[in-house]
N, C-alpha and C positions, 0 to 999 in steps of 0.2 A: 504495500499499500503505503509508501511513501516511496516509494521508486514512480512509481507515476507522477504523483504531487508535482515534479520539473519538467514531465513534459504535458502535466494540466498551463505550466507555466507558462514554458515553449510558447504552444498554441499558441494560450492564448496573445502574450506579444506579437507573432507573427501575425494573427486576427489586426492588426493595428495598420497594418502595411496597406491591408489588401485595397485595390480599391475599391471608392465606393460607388455603390448604383449612386447615379438621379435617377429619379423619381417620373413615375412617363404619369403624365396629364394629359387624362380625354378630352378629345372636341377638338375645331378643328387647328392645321395651321395659318400658318399666319400667310402666306398664298394666299387660304380660296378667303379669306374676308379681305384681302384687296379691294374686289368687284366691288363690295359691299360700302367699302371704307369711303370708293370712288361715289358712287352713288351718296351717302352722309351729305361728301364736298356737293358736288348740286343743288342739293335742296338744300344746303344752309347758303347756298348763292340765289336760291330764288327768293329766302325770306330778308337779303341780303339789301338783292334788284329792290324791295316790295320797300327796304327800309327809303333810299333810296328815293324813292319813287315818291314818299310821303313828304320829305325832307326835299322833296325837289329840285334833286338833284339828279336830273333825266339823263345824263352823256356817260352818267358811274352803274346809274340804271339799268339801262339798255346792252351795259358793254357785259354787266350780268349774268344775265339772260345769256346772252352770245356764251359768258360764262360754260352758264349748263350745260349748255346746247352740246359743247366740244364734250365738259367730261358724260355726259352722257351717251355720245359715239364710244369713246373708249373702255367707259365701265362695261357691257357686252360681250367688244368685244375680249380683253385684257380679263376676265371670267373663261369664255370658253380657250384662250389659250395654256390657263392655270388649269382649265381644268375646275372652279370651283361657285357653277352654277349651281342652283339650288333652286329652291317655291320660295326657298326666306329672302332668295334676292332675289327673284322676280317680280314676288310684290311686293317686297318694299322696293322696289325703281320703279314701277307705275305710280307709288305713292310720292315720290316724287315728284315726277315727270309729272304727274299733274298739277304741284303745288306752281312747279319752278316753271311750267309749258301753258300752262291753266289757266291756273289763280294772279300767276305774276304778271304776266301781259296784262290783260282785265284793271289790274288794279290800275299796276302803269299808266296808263292809254287814260286812261278815268279822272283821273289824279292830273297826268298832262296835259289834258281836250273837252275828254262828255260828261264834265261837270260843272263846265259854264251853260250849256242846255239844262242847270237839273231831274230831278227825278233819273226823268225818261233817258238821262241821258248814260245807266244802268240799269237799263236795258242792253244794250249790246256785249255788256263786260260777261253776265250772266248768262247770254247764249252763247256766246260761245265758252268761256267758262264749264259750264255742262254735254254741249259738245266734243270735248274737249275730254270730257271725263269716259262720255259717251266711248270714242272712240279709242281708249286707252281699254276697260270695261271688255269690249268683242276683241280686244289682239286673244286679253287673255280666257275671253273666255271658246276660243276658236282654237288657243295655246295649252288651254287647260280641260283636258273632260271630264265630267261630272263620277264615278263610284258606279261601274253599273254600264255606261257610255260606253260605245265605240267611240274611237277619241276617231277625226275627221283629217283627211286623208286628202294633200293635196294635189291639185295634181302638180307632175315636172315641168308644166310649161307658167306652172303662173312660186314655183318658188322662189324668182327672182322678182315679187313684185309684188306691193302690201299691199291691201281696203280700202282709201281713201290715204288724203298728206297725213305721215306721222306729225306728234305731237310737238318734237323739236321743230319742223320743221314751219308746223301750222304757226310755234312763239315769235316766228320768224318775218315771217308773212304778216302776223298782226300786224311787229312793229315792223312795218314798212313805212310807216310816213311817221314817226319819229326816227329814222336813221336818216327817212328825205328828209325831213325836217333839219334835225344837225346838221346837214352836208348841205344845204341852203345857206344856211347862218353860216355859216366855213366860208362861205359863197358868197359871203352879201348878197344873195338876191334874197328879199327880203318879200316878195310878190308871191314867191314860188312855199317860199318858206310860208306864209299867213293861206294859202291853199292847200293844205295839204295838210297842216293844221285846226283846215276848222271843224267842227263834230260829225259833222253828214257827211263827210268824206270817211272818217273815220274808225262810226257807226256801216258804213258801207263793206270797207270792210275787211270788222271783225263777223258782217254775215257770212259772207263772199268764204273767209277762210276758214268758221265754221260752217258751214252746208260742207266745204271742200276733207273733211276730217276724217265726217259719220255720212259724206258718202261711199261708194261701192266703187270709184274710180280706183284705176292698178295704176301702184307707180314704180318706179325701181328704184329696188332694197339699195345695190349698189354692194349687194355682200359677197356674190359670185357675178359679178359682172367684169365678163370678162371685153377690152378692147383690143383688135383686131390689127397685128402690125404691125399695114400702115397708118394708125390714129396715134404711134406711144405719143413719136418726138411729132407730132403737133398741140397734144394735148400737158404731153409734158409743159410743151413752151407754153401753155396758155394756163395755166398756171404759174407759172415761173412768171406768167408777166403778174396777173390775178395777184399773187401773192405781194410784186412789184407796191402795186394798187392799193392792198391791204393799207402797209404798211405807210405811204404815203397820203389818200387821205382810203381811213375802215370806213367809214357811216356811206360818205357816197359806193365803196364798194361792198359795206353790206347793204346795202340797199341793192344794187342793179345783184345781188345774188340771185336776193328772192324777184325779181324782174324776168333770171338765167334760171329760174326753179319751175316758175309757173308756163312759159316757155313750155318749156319738156317736158309739162302733165301730157301734154296735146299728143308728143312723140310715143310717149309710156304707152298711152292709152293703142296705140298704133303698132306700140310692136306688141302687148297686149291679145288682139285682137289678130295680127296673123302668126305668132305663138297658138296662138286657142282653135284656129283654123287648121295651121298644121296638124293640129297632135290630131283632128277632129274625120278630118279625109283619111289618117294611118287607121282609124281605128272603124271608119267605114268596111259595112261589108258588103266584100266584088260578087256581082252576079251572074254565073258563073252557069254555064245554057243545055237544055237534057245537053246527050246522049246521037251526037245522029245532024245538029243542029251545028253549022259550022261560028267559030267564034266572032264578033268581030272583030273588022281590022286585016 
């Protein structure tokens, strides 16, 4: 028994020099939280835009809504790259989009010009926010199937298209009067600046954009958009030129981006209809003549 004590003491001393194992925590990795952090930053950008609108600082309010749109374009792609997509992230992103692209633009435009016509000026803001919420709800309903229901499968030709104008693009189009006003004011064109700030013009823009968001108009999603080889160089040159204009004249560039996007809706609709016709032609049954009759052609 006495010979066993030194051995036990030696073993106890050796345990002190063993590397300690770190405790393992259960939960998602930090990489999976990065998309949610970006979504949170976009939500905060929308809230800050509302604050600047209350203070009458229109350039800052418009800039933060644009920043929220840039963040919204990044969080989804980063989530797919990091394999961090989740149901929580999708719901959180929809709530943040509603505030940043449905509530914030409406409040900013109301404080900027629509409040000058009294309570009636708030009606276009409410309609725009409601259309934005319906657009996001329809997108979520199409993406997530209820328990026991078969998920809706889009045709192959429809995967590169949204149904209606997406919420970030709708916010940019709704802010077109503010972008144009800031550009005309910097250029000293007070007449044009006063025209685009008229409450009637802002109300018409809000009604039109809200209608496009809840419509069934197919719009390019640009997720798997393929560029022809001969158009790569002109596209790069065009993007470089636009960035140069964006740096020197940001408000004019943003207003021009809205006009370009509206013009692209026509080509998006034509592209969707062409792909739909081609798919339907492939699915049409071929008439086979009965035996003994000559084939046509």
